[in-house]
PALOMAR-799085 format. One record per residue (C-alpha): x, y, z. Coordinates in steps of 0.1 Angstrom, whole numbers, plus 5000, padded with zeros to 4 digits. Each point is the difference from the previous one (the first is absolute). Layout:
! residues N
+------+------+------+
!    u !    v !    w !
+------+------+------+
!    X !    Y !    Z !
...
+------+------+------+
//
This chain:
! residues 192
+------+------+------+
!    u !    v !    w !
+------+------+------+
! 1104 ! 5561 ! 6393 !
! 4970 ! 4979 ! 5008 !
! 4990 ! 4972 ! 4975 !
! 4971 ! 5007 ! 4977 !
! 4987 ! 4965 ! 5006 !
! 4998 ! 4982 ! 5033 !
! 5001 ! 4962 ! 4997 !
! 4995 ! 4975 ! 5028 !
! 4990 ! 4963 ! 5002 !
! 4980 ! 4990 ! 5031 !
! 4981 ! 4967 ! 5004 !
! 5004 ! 4991 ! 4963 !
! 4985 ! 5034 ! 4989 !
! 5021 ! 5025 ! 4981 !
! 4991 ! 5035 ! 5009 !
! 5010 ! 5025 ! 4972 !
! 4994 ! 5036 ! 5010 !
! 5005 ! 5030 ! 4977 !
! 5018 ! 5025 ! 5021 !
! 4999 ! 5035 ! 4985 !
! 4970 ! 5014 ! 5020 !
! 5011 ! 5036 ! 4995 !
! 4997 ! 4994 ! 4962 !
! 4968 ! 4980 ! 5003 !
! 5021 ! 4969 ! 4992 !
! 5005 ! 5011 ! 4964 !
! 5022 ! 4975 ! 4983 !
! 5035 ! 5012 ! 4990 !
! 5029 ! 4980 ! 4985 !
! 5014 ! 4990 ! 5034 !
! 4966 ! 4988 ! 5013 !
! 4994 ! 4981 ! 4968 !
! 5033 ! 4981 ! 5005 !
! 4993 ! 4993 ! 5037 !
! 4964 ! 4987 ! 4992 !
! 5015 ! 4977 ! 4973 !
! 5026 ! 4988 ! 5025 !
! 4974 ! 4993 ! 5026 !
! 4977 ! 4981 ! 4976 !
! 5030 ! 4980 ! 4987 !
! 5005 ! 4988 ! 5035 !
! 4963 ! 4992 ! 5004 !
! 5002 ! 4980 ! 4968 !
! 5030 ! 4979 ! 5010 !
! 4997 ! 4999 ! 5038 !
! 4984 ! 4967 ! 5010 !
! 4992 ! 5015 ! 5035 !
! 4976 ! 5025 ! 4983 !
! 4965 ! 4987 ! 4995 !
! 4982 ! 5034 ! 4995 !
! 5010 ! 5036 ! 4992 !
! 4982 ! 5031 ! 5012 !
! 5008 ! 5033 ! 4982 !
! 4991 ! 5032 ! 5020 !
! 5010 ! 5036 ! 5000 !
! 5012 ! 5020 ! 5031 !
! 4980 ! 5031 ! 5007 !
! 4966 ! 5011 ! 4989 !
! 5004 ! 4990 ! 4963 !
! 5008 ! 4966 ! 4986 !
! 5017 ! 5012 ! 4969 !
! 4996 ! 5032 ! 4978 !
! 5014 ! 4981 ! 4970 !
! 5031 ! 5011 ! 4980 !
! 5024 ! 5025 ! 5015 !
! 4987 ! 5035 ! 5004 !
! 5034 ! 5017 ! 4998 !
! 5015 ! 5006 ! 4965 !
! 5032 ! 4981 ! 4991 !
! 5022 ! 4995 ! 4970 !
! 5006 ! 4967 ! 4983 !
! 5036 ! 4997 ! 5011 !
! 5005 ! 4965 ! 5013 !
! 4964 ! 4988 ! 4993 !
! 4988 ! 4975 ! 4976 !
! 4978 ! 5005 ! 4970 !
! 4964 ! 5007 ! 5008 !
! 5005 ! 5017 ! 5033 !
! 4984 ! 5034 ! 5006 !
! 5017 ! 5034 ! 5000 !
! 4991 ! 5036 ! 4999 !
! 5000 ! 5013 ! 4964 !
! 5014 ! 5035 ! 4999 !
! 4990 ! 5006 ! 5036 !
! 4962 ! 4997 ! 4996 !
! 4985 ! 4972 ! 4980 !
! 5002 ! 4963 ! 5009 !
! 5026 ! 4983 ! 4978 !
! 5014 ! 4965 ! 4993 !
! 5036 ! 4989 ! 5001 !
! 5006 ! 4987 ! 4965 !
! 5032 ! 4985 ! 4985 !
! 5022 ! 5023 ! 4980 !
! 5032 ! 4981 ! 4991 !
! 5014 ! 4986 ! 5032 !
! 4981 ! 5024 ! 5023 !
! 4964 ! 5008 ! 5008 !
! 4987 ! 5035 ! 4993 !
! 4968 ! 5016 ! 5013 !
! 4974 ! 5001 ! 4972 !
! 4965 ! 5015 ! 4999 !
! 4978 ! 4970 ! 4990 !
! 4970 ! 5023 ! 4993 !
! 5015 ! 5017 ! 4969 !
! 5033 ! 4983 ! 4991 !
! 4994 ! 4982 ! 4966 !
! 5029 ! 4976 ! 5007 !
! 4987 ! 4991 ! 5036 !
! 4963 ! 5005 ! 4996 !
! 4982 ! 4986 ! 5030 !
! 5030 ! 4980 ! 5010 !
! 5037 ! 4994 ! 4992 !
! 5009 ! 4992 ! 4964 !
! 4965 ! 5003 ! 4987 !
! 5005 ! 5018 ! 4967 !
! 4971 ! 5017 ! 4983 !
! 5018 ! 5000 ! 4966 !
! 5003 ! 5024 ! 4972 !
! 4972 ! 5025 ! 4997 !
! 4983 ! 4990 ! 5033 !
! 4999 ! 5021 ! 5032 !
! 4998 ! 4991 ! 5037 !
! 4971 ! 5016 ! 5018 !
! 4993 ! 4992 ! 5037 !
! 5021 ! 4968 ! 4996 !
! 4982 ! 4987 ! 4969 !
! 5013 ! 4999 ! 4965 !
! 4978 ! 5016 ! 4974 !
! 5000 ! 4986 ! 4964 !
! 5016 ! 4968 ! 5014 !
! 5008 ! 4970 ! 4979 !
! 4968 ! 4980 ! 4994 !
! 5019 ! 4967 ! 4999 !
! 5035 ! 4989 ! 5008 !
! 5023 ! 5002 ! 4970 !
! 5036 ! 5005 ! 4993 !
! 5009 ! 5035 ! 5013 !
! 4971 ! 5001 ! 5025 !
! 5018 ! 4983 ! 5030 !
! 4993 ! 5017 ! 5033 !
! 4969 ! 5018 ! 4986 !
! 4965 ! 4997 ! 5014 !
! 4976 ! 4979 ! 4980 !
! 4963 ! 4993 ! 5004 !
! 4993 ! 5033 ! 5018 !
! 4964 ! 4991 ! 5002 !
! 5011 ! 4973 ! 5025 !
! 5021 ! 5024 ! 5020 !
! 5036 ! 5011 ! 5003 !
! 5012 ! 4966 ! 5014 !
! 5001 ! 4986 ! 4965 !
! 5035 ! 5005 ! 4985 !
! 5021 ! 4987 ! 4971 !
! 5028 ! 4982 ! 5019 !
! 5032 ! 4987 ! 4984 !
! 5000 ! 4962 ! 4996 !
! 4962 ! 4998 ! 5002 !
! 4978 ! 4987 ! 4972 !
! 4979 ! 5031 ! 5002 !
! 4982 ! 5024 ! 5023 !
! 5003 ! 4989 ! 5037 !
! 4981 ! 5010 ! 5031 !
! 5027 ! 5011 ! 5025 !
! 4974 ! 4995 ! 5028 !
! 4997 ! 4962 ! 4994 !
! 5029 ! 4988 ! 4978 !
! 5025 ! 4982 ! 5023 !
! 5028 ! 5006 ! 4975 !
! 4994 ! 5038 ! 4999 !
! 4984 ! 5007 ! 5034 !
! 4997 ! 5038 ! 5006 !
! 5024 ! 5008 ! 4972 !
! 5016 ! 4984 ! 4969 !
! 5025 ! 4974 ! 5012 !
! 4987 ! 4999 ! 5036 !
! 4999 ! 4962 ! 5003 !
! 4985 ! 4983 ! 5030 !
! 5020 ! 4973 ! 5017 !
! 4988 ! 4964 ! 4995 !
! 4968 ! 4993 ! 5019 !
! 4990 ! 5037 ! 5002 !
! 4972 ! 5015 ! 4980 !
! 4995 ! 5035 ! 4988 !
! 4971 ! 5020 ! 5014 !
! 5012 ! 5036 ! 4996 !
! 5033 ! 4987 ! 5016 !
! 5016 ! 4966 ! 5005 !
! 4984 ! 4982 ! 5029 !
! 4992 ! 4966 ! 5015 !
! 5022 ! 4973 ! 5013 !
! 5027 ! 4982 ! 4981 !
! 4994 ! 4969 ! 5021 !
+------+------+------+
//
């Protein structure tokens, strides 16, 4: 089986090539791990001064995988095919991850572990009748809906946090960025 990522260092330049041209270089679990391994080498290899990311074929990258999968062996937040048709999220259920529909699941509304609460419903990934402010019993619920669905009541936080900018809750409650990284939708930057 051919690798999903080609990696080569020439003249202090790391060449990272997405290698699933028949699938428009759509990212799957294997490719994600191989890209992470390549960029781990870029980060720690003193012979690499520059990295170039390209895609083999006529498409750089179609985004997330185009073929449905289950959550077996995948971490929280990965994508899956919910009941064969809708896009789903792999959300924790005990010690396993289960494919959930984030567009209408009141316990995973818009993302894993975002609970709409009693009496609220989840419509198109947004809680209706969400808690206006964070209070006991409202953890995991959306707050400040006028500011968007990135504002959530997260455990251990003083109140409503913006998961697009809060480094302690980046992308989701508890999604902490490593030291030196900042949250701008996801953890990024350089820890050096």
